[in-house]
N, CA, C and O atoms as a Tripos MOL2 file, in Angstrom:
@<TRIPOS>MOLECULE
protein
  264   263    66     0     0
PROTEIN
NO_CHARGES

@<TRIPOS>ATOM
      1 N         100.7160   15.3470  -12.0720 N.3       1 MET1
      2 CA        100.7760   16.5140  -11.2200 C.3       1 MET1
      3 C         101.0830   16.0320   -9.7980 C.2       1 MET1
      4 O         100.4020   15.1560   -9.2650 O.2       1 MET1
      5 N         102.1230   16.6230   -9.1960 N.am      2 LYS2
      6 CA        102.5390   16.1950   -7.8660 C.3       2 LYS2
      7 C         102.5190   17.3870   -6.9110 C.2       2 LYS2
      8 O         102.9980   18.4700   -7.2450 O.2       2 LYS2
      9 N         101.9670   17.1760   -5.7360 N.am      3 VAL3
     10 CA        101.9440   18.1980   -4.6910 C.3       3 VAL3
     11 C         103.0690   17.9000   -3.7180 C.2       3 VAL3
     12 O         103.2260   16.7710   -3.2530 O.2       3 VAL3
     13 N         103.8530   18.9330   -3.4150 N.am      4 ILE4
     14 CA        104.9590   18.7740   -2.4770 C.3       4 ILE4
     15 C         104.7350   19.6710   -1.2670 C.2       4 ILE4
     16 O         104.0540   20.6940   -1.3470 O.2       4 ILE4
     17 N         105.3130   19.2730   -0.1660 N.am      5 ARG5
     18 CA        105.1500   20.0100    1.0810 C.3       5 ARG5
     19 C         106.3000   20.9970    1.2650 C.2       5 ARG5
     20 O         107.2650   20.9960    0.5000 O.2       5 ARG5
     21 N         106.1830   21.8320    2.2830 N.am      6 LEU6
     22 CA        107.1370   22.9090    2.5210 C.3       6 LEU6
     23 C         108.5750   22.3990    2.6130 C.2       6 LEU6
     24 O         109.4810   23.0100    2.0470 O.2       6 LEU6
     25 N         108.7900   21.3030    3.3110 N.am      7 GLN7
     26 CA        110.1580   20.7830    3.4650 C.3       7 GLN7
     27 C         110.7900   20.4960    2.1050 C.2       7 GLN7
     28 O         111.9650   20.7940    1.8890 O.2       7 GLN7
     29 N         110.0160   19.9220    1.1950 N.am      8 GLN8
     30 CA        110.5320   19.6350   -0.1450 C.3       8 GLN8
     31 C         110.7790   20.9170   -0.9310 C.2       8 GLN8
     32 O         111.7510   21.0140   -1.6810 O.2       8 GLN8
     33 N         109.8970   21.9010   -0.7600 N.am      9 VAL9
     34 CA        110.0900   23.2020   -1.4170 C.3       9 VAL9
     35 C         111.4070   23.8150   -0.9450 C.2       9 VAL9
     36 O         112.1870   24.3230   -1.7510 O.2       9 VAL9
     37 N         111.6480   23.7650    0.3530 N.am     10 MET10
     38 CA        112.8770   24.3330    0.9100 C.3      10 MET10
     39 C         114.1050   23.5970    0.3810 C.2      10 MET10
     40 O         115.1180   24.2250    0.0740 O.2      10 MET10
     41 N         114.0220   22.2790    0.2740 N.am     11 GLU11
     42 CA        115.1410   21.4950   -0.2500 C.3      11 GLU11
     43 C         115.3970   21.8110   -1.7190 C.2      11 GLU11
     44 O         116.5500   21.9050   -2.1400 O.2      11 GLU11
     45 N         114.3370   21.9740   -2.4980 N.am     12 MET12
     46 CA        114.4800   22.2510   -3.9220 C.3      12 MET12
     47 C         115.0520   23.6380   -4.1900 C.2      12 MET12
     48 O         115.8510   23.8180   -5.1090 O.2      12 MET12
     49 N         114.6440   24.6170   -3.3860 N.am     13 THR13
     50 CA        114.9880   26.0120   -3.6620 C.3      13 THR13
     51 C         116.1750   26.5220   -2.8580 C.2      13 THR13
     52 O         116.8330   27.4820   -3.2560 O.2      13 THR13
     53 N         116.4460   25.8840   -1.7350 N.am     14 GLY14
     54 CA        117.4780   26.3950   -0.8410 C.3      14 GLY14
     55 C         116.9850   27.5460    0.0230 C.2      14 GLY14
     56 O         117.7680   28.1610    0.7470 O.2      14 GLY14
     57 N         115.6910   27.8390   -0.0490 N.am     15 LEU15
     58 CA        115.0980   28.9200    0.7370 C.3      15 LEU15
     59 C         114.6530   28.3970    2.0940 C.2      15 LEU15
     60 O         114.3600   27.2110    2.2490 O.2      15 LEU15
     61 N         114.6050   29.2880    3.0670 N.am     16 GLY16
     62 CA        114.0750   28.9450    4.3710 C.3      16 GLY16
     63 C         112.5660   29.1410    4.4150 C.2      16 GLY16
     64 O         111.9770   29.7360    3.5120 O.2      16 GLY16
     65 N         111.9560   28.6370    5.4710 N.am     17 ARG17
     66 CA        110.5040   28.7100    5.6320 C.3      17 ARG17
     67 C         110.0030   30.1490    5.5520 C.2      17 ARG17
     68 O         109.0770   30.4450    4.7960 O.2      17 ARG17
     69 N         110.6050   31.0320    6.3200 N.am     18 SER18
     70 CA        110.1550   32.4290    6.3440 C.3      18 SER18
     71 C         110.2980   33.0890    4.9870 C.2      18 SER18
     72 O         109.4390   33.8730    4.5810 O.2      18 SER18
     73 N         111.3700   32.7810    4.2860 N.am     19 THR19
     74 CA        111.6030   33.3760    2.9690 C.3      19 THR19
     75 C         110.5730   32.8820    1.9650 C.2      19 THR19
     76 O         110.0810   33.6660    1.1520 O.2      19 THR19
     77 N         110.2410   31.6030    2.0070 N.am     20 VAL20
     78 CA        109.2060   31.0700    1.1140 C.3      20 VAL20
     79 C         107.9130   31.8500    1.3200 C.2      20 VAL20
     80 O         107.3220   32.3270    0.3510 O.2      20 VAL20
     81 N         107.4670   31.9880    2.5640 N.am     21 TYR21
     82 CA        106.2090   32.6780    2.8290 C.3      21 TYR21
     83 C         106.2970   34.1700    2.5350 C.2      21 TYR21
     84 O         105.3060   34.7760    2.1270 O.2      21 TYR21
     85 N         107.4610   34.7690    2.7340 N.am     22 LYS22
     86 CA        107.6620   36.1770    2.3860 C.3      22 LYS22
     87 C         107.5010   36.3500    0.8770 C.2      22 LYS22
     88 O         106.7880   37.2490    0.4320 O.2      22 LYS22
     89 N         108.1490   35.5080    0.0970 N.am     23 TYR23
     90 CA        108.0560   35.5850   -1.3550 C.3      23 TYR23
     91 C         106.6270   35.3230   -1.8280 C.2      23 TYR23
     92 O         106.1730   35.9520   -2.7840 O.2      23 TYR23
     93 N         105.9110   34.4030   -1.1750 N.am     24 VAL24
     94 CA        104.5050   34.1560   -1.5210 C.3      24 VAL24
     95 C         103.7010   35.4350   -1.2870 C.2      24 VAL24
     96 O         102.9030   35.8310   -2.1370 O.2      24 VAL24
     97 N         103.9060   36.0790   -0.1410 N.am     25 SER25
     98 CA        103.1370   37.2860    0.1860 C.3      25 SER25
     99 C         103.4660   38.4360   -0.7550 C.2      25 SER25
    100 O         102.6470   39.3320   -0.9570 O.2      25 SER25
    101 N         104.6750   38.4110   -1.3340 N.am     26 GLU26
    102 CA        105.0880   39.4460   -2.2870 C.3      26 GLU26
    103 C         104.7440   39.0610   -3.7310 C.2      26 GLU26
    104 O         105.1320   39.7530   -4.6720 O.2      26 GLU26
    105 N         104.0150   37.9560   -3.8960 N.am     27 ASN27
    106 CA        103.6390   37.4420   -5.2200 C.3      27 ASN27
    107 C         104.8580   37.1480   -6.0970 C.2      27 ASN27
    108 O         104.8120   37.3230   -7.3140 O.2      27 ASN27
    109 N         105.9400   36.7020   -5.4700 N.am     28 TRP28
    110 CA        107.1640   36.3830   -6.2010 C.3      28 TRP28
    111 C         107.4600   34.8860   -6.1910 C.2      28 TRP28
    112 O         108.4660   34.4400   -6.7420 O.2      28 TRP28
    113 N         106.5830   34.1190   -5.5640 N.am     29 PHE29
    114 CA        106.7280   32.6740   -5.4710 C.3      29 PHE29
    115 C         105.3340   32.0700   -5.6050 C.2      29 PHE29
    116 O         104.3550   32.6920   -5.1940 O.2      29 PHE29
    117 N         105.2270   30.8690   -6.1710 N.am     30 PRO30
    118 CA        103.8940   30.2600   -6.3350 C.3      30 PRO30
    119 C         103.1290   30.1630   -5.0080 C.2      30 PRO30
    120 O         103.7020   29.8810   -3.9560 O.2      30 PRO30
    121 N         101.8430   30.4030   -5.0960 N.am     31 LYS31
    122 CA        100.9980   30.3100   -3.9020 C.3      31 LYS31
    123 C         100.7550   28.8430   -3.5500 C.2      31 LYS31
    124 O         100.6010   28.0030   -4.4370 O.2      31 LYS31
    125 N         100.7220   28.5410   -2.2540 N.am     32 PRO32
    126 CA        100.4240   27.1630   -1.8500 C.3      32 PRO32
    127 C          98.9430   26.8490   -2.0760 C.2      32 PRO32
    128 O          98.1050   27.7440   -2.1870 O.2      32 PRO32
    129 N          98.6550   25.5670   -2.1400 N.am     33 ILE33
    130 CA         97.2670   25.1310   -2.2640 C.3      33 ILE33
    131 C          96.8680   24.4450   -0.9580 C.2      33 ILE33
    132 O          97.6600   23.7000   -0.3800 O.2      33 ILE33
    133 N          95.6520   24.6930   -0.4960 N.am     34 PRO34
    134 CA         95.2040   24.0640    0.7550 C.3      34 PRO34
    135 C          95.0000   22.5670    0.5600 C.2      34 PRO34
    136 O          94.4540   22.1240   -0.4510 O.2      34 PRO34
    137 N          95.4490   21.8000    1.5450 N.am     35 LEU35
    138 CA         95.3080   20.3470    1.4910 C.3      35 LEU35
    139 C          94.3120   19.8370    2.5260 C.2      35 LEU35
    140 O          93.9790   18.6520    2.5440 O.2      35 LEU35
    141 N          93.8460   20.7220    3.3730 N.am     36 GLY36
    142 CA         92.9060   20.3460    4.4220 C.3      36 GLY36
    143 C          93.4770   20.7010    5.7710 C.2      36 GLY36
    144 O          94.6770   20.5640    6.0060 O.2      36 GLY36
    145 N          92.6200   21.1550    6.6520 N.am     37 GLY37
    146 CA         93.0950   21.5900    7.9580 C.3      37 GLY37
    147 C          94.0660   22.7520    7.7800 C.2      37 GLY37
    148 O          93.7650   23.7320    7.0980 O.2      37 GLY37
    149 N          95.2290   22.6280    8.4020 N.am     38 ARG38
    150 CA         96.2440   23.6740    8.2810 C.3      38 ARG38
    151 C          97.3420   23.2840    7.3040 C.2      38 ARG38
    152 O          98.3620   23.9670    7.2090 O.2      38 ARG38
    153 N          97.1440   22.2040    6.5870 N.am     39 SER39
    154 CA         98.1720   21.7100    5.6630 C.3      39 SER39
    155 C          98.0750   22.3990    4.3070 C.2      39 SER39
    156 O          96.9890   22.6150    3.7700 O.2      39 SER39
    157 N          99.2420   22.7340    3.7750 N.am     40 VAL40
    158 CA         99.3100   23.2980    2.4310 C.3      40 VAL40
    159 C         100.4090   22.5850    1.6610 C.2      40 VAL40
    160 O         101.2770   21.9340    2.2420 O.2      40 VAL40
    161 N         100.3560   22.7180    0.3640 N.am     41 GLY41
    162 CA        101.3840   22.1550   -0.4890 C.3      41 GLY41
    163 C         101.5360   23.0090   -1.7300 C.2      41 GLY41
    164 O         100.7430   23.9200   -1.9690 O.2      41 GLY41
    165 N         102.5430   22.7160   -2.5100 N.am     42 TRP42
    166 CA        102.8110   23.4290   -3.7520 C.3      42 TRP42
    167 C         102.8310   22.4260   -4.8890 C.2      42 TRP42
    168 O         103.1990   21.2670   -4.6980 O.2      42 TRP42
    169 N         102.4370   22.8690   -6.0630 N.am     43 LEU43
    170 CA        102.5870   22.0220   -7.2330 C.3      43 LEU43
    171 C         104.0630   21.9960   -7.6030 C.2      43 LEU43
    172 O         104.6850   23.0400   -7.8000 O.2      43 LEU43
    173 N         104.6100   20.8040   -7.6940 N.am     44 GLU44
    174 CA        106.0230   20.6630   -8.0020 C.3      44 GLU44
    175 C         106.3750   21.3530   -9.3210 C.2      44 GLU44
    176 O         107.4450   21.9460   -9.4520 O.2      44 GLU44
    177 N         105.4810   21.2720  -10.2800 N.am     45 SER45
    178 CA        105.7350   21.8830  -11.5900 C.3      45 SER45
    179 C         105.8590   23.4040  -11.4820 C.2      45 SER45
    180 O         106.6540   24.0070  -12.2020 O.2      45 SER45
    181 N         105.0830   24.0330  -10.5910 N.am     46 GLU46
    182 CA        105.1670   25.4880  -10.4160 C.3      46 GLU46
    183 C         106.4720   25.8840   -9.7360 C.2      46 GLU46
    184 O         107.0620   26.9110  -10.0710 O.2      46 GLU46
    185 N         106.9210   25.0760   -8.7860 N.am     47 VAL47
    186 CA        108.1940   25.3500   -8.1190 C.3      47 VAL47
    187 C         109.3410   25.1550   -9.1100 C.2      47 VAL47
    188 O         110.2780   25.9530   -9.1450 O.2      47 VAL47
    189 N         109.2680   24.0920   -9.9170 N.am     48 ASP48
    190 CA        110.2770   23.8630  -10.9490 C.3      48 ASP48
    191 C         110.3430   25.0470  -11.9120 C.2      48 ASP48
    192 O         111.4260   25.5010  -12.2820 O.2      48 ASP48
    193 N         109.1870   25.5340  -12.3070 N.am     49 GLU49
    194 CA        109.1300   26.6650  -13.2430 C.3      49 GLU49
    195 C         109.7340   27.9150  -12.6030 C.2      49 GLU49
    196 O         110.4450   28.6670  -13.2700 O.2      49 GLU49
    197 N         109.4590   28.1440  -11.3210 N.am     50 TRP50
    198 CA        110.0180   29.2940  -10.6070 C.3      50 TRP50
    199 C         111.5480   29.2130  -10.5970 C.2      50 TRP50
    200 O         112.2290   30.2130  -10.8220 O.2      50 TRP50
    201 N         112.0770   28.0230  -10.3380 N.am     51 ILE51
    202 CA        113.5320   27.8290  -10.3310 C.3      51 ILE51
    203 C         114.1060   28.1010  -11.7240 C.2      51 ILE51
    204 O         115.1170   28.7900  -11.8580 O.2      51 ILE51
    205 N         113.4630   27.5630  -12.7500 N.am     52 LEU52
    206 CA        113.9330   27.7980  -14.1160 C.3      52 LEU52
    207 C         113.8900   29.2770  -14.4840 C.2      52 LEU52
    208 O         114.7700   29.7690  -15.1910 O.2      52 LEU52
    209 N         112.8710   29.9840  -14.0070 N.am     53 ASP53
    210 CA        112.7870   31.4300  -14.2420 C.3      53 ASP53
    211 C         113.9620   32.1630  -13.5980 C.2      53 ASP53
    212 O         114.4990   33.1080  -14.1760 O.2      53 ASP53
    213 N         114.3610   31.7270  -12.3980 N.am     54 ARG54
    214 CA        115.5050   32.3660  -11.7300 C.3      54 ARG54
    215 C         116.7890   32.1250  -12.5330 C.2      54 ARG54
    216 O         117.6300   33.0160  -12.6530 O.2      54 ARG54
    217 N         116.9300   30.9180  -13.0780 N.am     55 ILE55
    218 CA        118.1120   30.5950  -13.8900 C.3      55 ILE55
    219 C         118.1100   31.4390  -15.1630 C.2      55 ILE55
    220 O         119.1390   31.9920  -15.5510 O.2      55 ILE55
    221 N         116.9550   31.5320  -15.8040 N.am     56 GLU56
    222 CA        116.8490   32.3360  -17.0230 C.3      56 GLU56
    223 C         117.1530   33.8000  -16.7270 C.2      56 GLU56
    224 O         117.8470   34.4650  -17.4970 O.2      56 GLU56
    225 N         116.6340   34.2950  -15.6150 N.am     57 GLU57
    226 CA        116.8880   35.6730  -15.2100 C.3      57 GLU57
    227 C         118.3870   35.9090  -15.0240 C.2      57 GLU57
    228 O         118.9190   36.9270  -15.4650 O.2      57 GLU57
    229 N         119.0490   34.9830  -14.3850 N.am     58 ARG58
    230 CA        120.4870   35.0800  -14.1770 C.3      58 ARG58
    231 C         121.2330   35.1060  -15.5060 C.2      58 ARG58
    232 O         122.1230   35.9310  -15.7160 O.2      58 ARG58
    233 N         120.8620   34.2000  -16.3910 N.am     59 ASP59
    234 CA        121.5540   34.0820  -17.6640 C.3      59 ASP59
    235 C         121.2780   35.2610  -18.5940 C.2      59 ASP59
    236 O         122.1590   35.6920  -19.3390 O.2      59 ASP59
    237 N         120.0610   35.7760  -18.5460 N.am     60 THR60
    238 CA        119.6600   36.8750  -19.4250 C.3      60 THR60
    239 C         120.1660   38.2190  -18.9260 C.2      60 THR60
    240 O         120.6880   39.0260  -19.6950 O.2      60 THR60
    241 N         120.0040   38.4450  -17.6390 N.am     61 LEU61
    242 CA        120.3460   39.7520  -17.0780 C.3      61 LEU61
    243 C         121.7310   39.8000  -16.4620 C.2      61 LEU61
    244 O         122.2340   40.8710  -16.1250 O.2      61 LEU61
    245 N         122.3390   38.6450  -16.3170 N.am     62 GLY62
    246 CA        123.6430   38.6040  -15.6640 C.3      62 GLY62
    247 C         123.5630   38.9290  -14.1900 C.2      62 GLY62
    248 O         124.5430   39.3770  -13.5950 O.2      62 GLY62
    249 N         122.3970   38.7050  -13.5950 N.am     63 VAL63
    250 CA        122.1770   39.0150  -12.1860 C.3      63 VAL63
    251 C         122.7090   37.8890  -11.3220 C.2      63 VAL63
    252 O         122.3480   36.7240  -11.4930 O.2      63 VAL63
    253 N         123.5780   38.2620  -10.3860 N.am     64 VAL64
    254 CA        124.0870   37.2860   -9.4260 C.3      64 VAL64
    255 C         124.0500   37.9410   -8.0620 C.2      64 VAL64
    256 O         124.7540   38.9200   -7.8150 O.2      64 VAL64
    257 N         123.2220   37.3960   -7.1690 N.am     65 SER65
    258 CA        123.1550   37.8980   -5.7980 C.3      65 SER65
    259 C         124.0450   37.0440   -4.9230 C.2      65 SER65
    260 O         124.0420   35.8160   -5.0110 O.2      65 SER65
    261 N         124.7970   37.7080   -4.0880 N.am     66 VAL66
    262 CA        125.6950   36.9760   -3.1800 C.3      66 VAL66
    263 C         125.3210   37.2740   -1.7570 C.2      66 VAL66
    264 O         125.9500   36.7600   -0.8330 O.2      66 VAL66
@<TRIPOS>BOND
     1     1     2 1
     2     2     3 1
     3     3     4 2
     4     3     5 am
     5     5     6 1
     6     6     7 1
     7     7     8 2
     8     7     9 am
     9     9    10 1
    10    10    11 1
    11    11    12 2
    12    11    13 am
    13    13    14 1
    14    14    15 1
    15    15    16 2
    16    15    17 am
    17    17    18 1
    18    18    19 1
    19    19    20 2
    20    19    21 am
    21    21    22 1
    22    22    23 1
    23    23    24 2
    24    23    25 am
    25    25    26 1
    26    26    27 1
    27    27    28 2
    28    27    29 am
    29    29    30 1
    30    30    31 1
    31    31    32 2
    32    31    33 am
    33    33    34 1
    34    34    35 1
    35    35    36 2
    36    35    37 am
    37    37    38 1
    38    38    39 1
    39    39    40 2
    40    39    41 am
    41    41    42 1
    42    42    43 1
    43    43    44 2
    44    43    45 am
    45    45    46 1
    46    46    47 1
    47    47    48 2
    48    47    49 am
    49    49    50 1
    50    50    51 1
    51    51    52 2
    52    51    53 am
    53    53    54 1
    54    54    55 1
    55    55    56 2
    56    55    57 am
    57    57    58 1
    58    58    59 1
    59    59    60 2
    60    59    61 am
    61    61    62 1
    62    62    63 1
    63    63    64 2
    64    63    65 am
    65    65    66 1
    66    66    67 1
    67    67    68 2
    68    67    69 am
    69    69    70 1
    70    70    71 1
    71    71    72 2
    72    71    73 am
    73    73    74 1
    74    74    75 1
    75    75    76 2
    76    75    77 am
    77    77    78 1
    78    78    79 1
    79    79    80 2
    80    79    81 am
    81    81    82 1
    82    82    83 1
    83    83    84 2
    84    83    85 am
    85    85    86 1
    86    86    87 1
    87    87    88 2
    88    87    89 am
    89    89    90 1
    90    90    91 1
    91    91    92 2
    92    91    93 am
    93    93    94 1
    94    94    95 1
    95    95    96 2
    96    95    97 am
    97    97    98 1
    98    98    99 1
    99    99   100 2
   100    99   101 am
   101   101   102 1
   102   102   103 1
   103   103   104 2
   104   103   105 am
   105   105   106 1
   106   106   107 1
   107   107   108 2
   108   107   109 am
   109   109   110 1
   110   110   111 1
   111   111   112 2
   112   111   113 am
   113   113   114 1
   114   114   115 1
   115   115   116 2
   116   115   117 am
   117   117   118 1
   118   118   119 1
   119   119   120 2
   120   119   121 am
   121   121   122 1
   122   122   123 1
   123   123   124 2
   124   123   125 am
   125   125   126 1
   126   126   127 1
   127   127   128 2
   128   127   129 am
   129   129   130 1
   130   130   131 1
   131   131   132 2
   132   131   133 am
   133   133   134 1
   134   134   135 1
   135   135   136 2
   136   135   137 am
   137   137   138 1
   138   138   139 1
   139   139   140 2
   140   139   141 am
   141   141   142 1
   142   142   143 1
   143   143   144 2
   144   143   145 am
   145   145   146 1
   146   146   147 1
   147   147   148 2
   148   147   149 am
   149   149   150 1
   150   150   151 1
   151   151   152 2
   152   151   153 am
   153   153   154 1
   154   154   155 1
   155   155   156 2
   156   155   157 am
   157   157   158 1
   158   158   159 1
   159   159   160 2
   160   159   161 am
   161   161   162 1
   162   162   163 1
   163   163   164 2
   164   163   165 am
   165   165   166 1
   166   166   167 1
   167   167   168 2
   168   167   169 am
   169   169   170 1
   170   170   171 1
   171   171   172 2
   172   171   173 am
   173   173   174 1
   174   174   175 1
   175   175   176 2
   176   175   177 am
   177   177   178 1
   178   178   179 1
   179   179   180 2
   180   179   181 am
   181   181   182 1
   182   182   183 1
   183   183   184 2
   184   183   185 am
   185   185   186 1
   186   186   187 1
   187   187   188 2
   188   187   189 am
   189   189   190 1
   190   190   191 1
   191   191   192 2
   192   191   193 am
   193   193   194 1
   194   194   195 1
   195   195   196 2
   196   195   197 am
   197   197   198 1
   198   198   199 1
   199   199   200 2
   200   199   201 am
   201   201   202 1
   202   202   203 1
   203   203   204 2
   204   203   205 am
   205   205   206 1
   206   206   207 1
   207   207   208 2
   208   207   209 am
   209   209   210 1
   210   210   211 1
   211   211   212 2
   212   211   213 am
   213   213   214 1
   214   214   215 1
   215   215   216 2
   216   215   217 am
   217   217   218 1
   218   218   219 1
   219   219   220 2
   220   219   221 am
   221   221   222 1
   222   222   223 1
   223   223   224 2
   224   223   225 am
   225   225   226 1
   226   226   227 1
   227   227   228 2
   228   227   229 am
   229   229   230 1
   230   230   231 1
   231   231   232 2
   232   231   233 am
   233   233   234 1
   234   234   235 1
   235   235   236 2
   236   235   237 am
   237   237   238 1
   238   238   239 1
   239   239   240 2
   240   239   241 am
   241   241   242 1
   242   242   243 1
   243   243   244 2
   244   243   245 am
   245   245   246 1
   246   246   247 1
   247   247   248 2
   248   247   249 am
   249   249   250 1
   250   250   251 1
   251   251   252 2
   252   251   253 am
   253   253   254 1
   254   254   255 1
   255   255   256 2
   256   255   257 am
   257   257   258 1
   258   258   259 1
   259   259   260 2
   260   259   261 am
   261   261   262 1
   262   262   263 1
   263   263   264 2
@<TRIPOS>SUBSTRUCTURE
     1 MET1         2 RESIDUE 1 A MET
     2 LYS2         6 RESIDUE 1 A LYS
     3 VAL3        10 RESIDUE 1 A VAL
     4 ILE4        14 RESIDUE 1 A ILE
     5 ARG5        18 RESIDUE 1 A ARG
     6 LEU6        22 RESIDUE 1 A LEU
     7 GLN7        26 RESIDUE 1 A GLN
     8 GLN8        30 RESIDUE 1 A GLN
     9 VAL9        34 RESIDUE 1 A VAL
    10 MET10       38 RESIDUE 1 A MET
    11 GLU11       42 RESIDUE 1 A GLU
    12 MET12       46 RESIDUE 1 A MET
    13 THR13       50 RESIDUE 1 A THR
    14 GLY14       54 RESIDUE 1 A GLY
    15 LEU15       58 RESIDUE 1 A LEU
    16 GLY16       62 RESIDUE 1 A GLY
    17 ARG17       66 RESIDUE 1 A ARG
    18 SER18       70 RESIDUE 1 A SER
    19 THR19       74 RESIDUE 1 A THR
    20 VAL20       78 RESIDUE 1 A VAL
    21 TYR21       82 RESIDUE 1 A TYR
    22 LYS22       86 RESIDUE 1 A LYS
    23 TYR23       90 RESIDUE 1 A TYR
    24 VAL24       94 RESIDUE 1 A VAL
    25 SER25       98 RESIDUE 1 A SER
    26 GLU26      102 RESIDUE 1 A GLU
    27 ASN27      106 RESIDUE 1 A ASN
    28 TRP28      110 RESIDUE 1 A TRP
    29 PHE29      114 RESIDUE 1 A PHE
    30 PRO30      118 RESIDUE 1 A PRO
    31 LYS31      122 RESIDUE 1 A LYS
    32 PRO32      126 RESIDUE 1 A PRO
    33 ILE33      130 RESIDUE 1 A ILE
    34 PRO34      134 RESIDUE 1 A PRO
    35 LEU35      138 RESIDUE 1 A LEU
    36 GLY36      142 RESIDUE 1 A GLY
    37 GLY37      146 RESIDUE 1 A GLY
    38 ARG38      150 RESIDUE 1 A ARG
    39 SER39      154 RESIDUE 1 A SER
    40 VAL40      158 RESIDUE 1 A VAL
    41 GLY41      162 RESIDUE 1 A GLY
    42 TRP42      166 RESIDUE 1 A TRP
    43 LEU43      170 RESIDUE 1 A LEU
    44 GLU44      174 RESIDUE 1 A GLU
    45 SER45      178 RESIDUE 1 A SER
    46 GLU46      182 RESIDUE 1 A GLU
    47 VAL47      186 RESIDUE 1 A VAL
    48 ASP48      190 RESIDUE 1 A ASP
    49 GLU49      194 RESIDUE 1 A GLU
    50 TRP50      198 RESIDUE 1 A TRP
    51 ILE51      202 RESIDUE 1 A ILE
    52 LEU52      206 RESIDUE 1 A LEU
    53 ASP53      210 RESIDUE 1 A ASP
    54 ARG54      214 RESIDUE 1 A ARG
    55 ILE55      218 RESIDUE 1 A ILE
    56 GLU56      222 RESIDUE 1 A GLU
    57 GLU57      226 RESIDUE 1 A GLU
    58 ARG58      230 RESIDUE 1 A ARG
    59 ASP59      234 RESIDUE 1 A ASP
    60 THR60      238 RESIDUE 1 A THR
    61 LEU61      242 RESIDUE 1 A LEU
    62 GLY62      246 RESIDUE 1 A GLY
    63 VAL63      250 RESIDUE 1 A VAL
    64 VAL64      254 RESIDUE 1 A VAL
    65 SER65      258 RESIDUE 1 A SER
    66 VAL66      262 RESIDUE 1 A VAL
């Protein structure tokens, strides 16, 4: 199990900081876990799963956002 920080989440997803937190608040992206102080991180496996879900959604529904 690996914890990744926001910068890595942004690199993996192509999302910006504000969008990541917006999606978290809308329960559409994995919630971060507290690491101490003001630091948070995400489980890499949950972010990977979220990405795979987006791919499956695209392939199943034919959804393409531009």
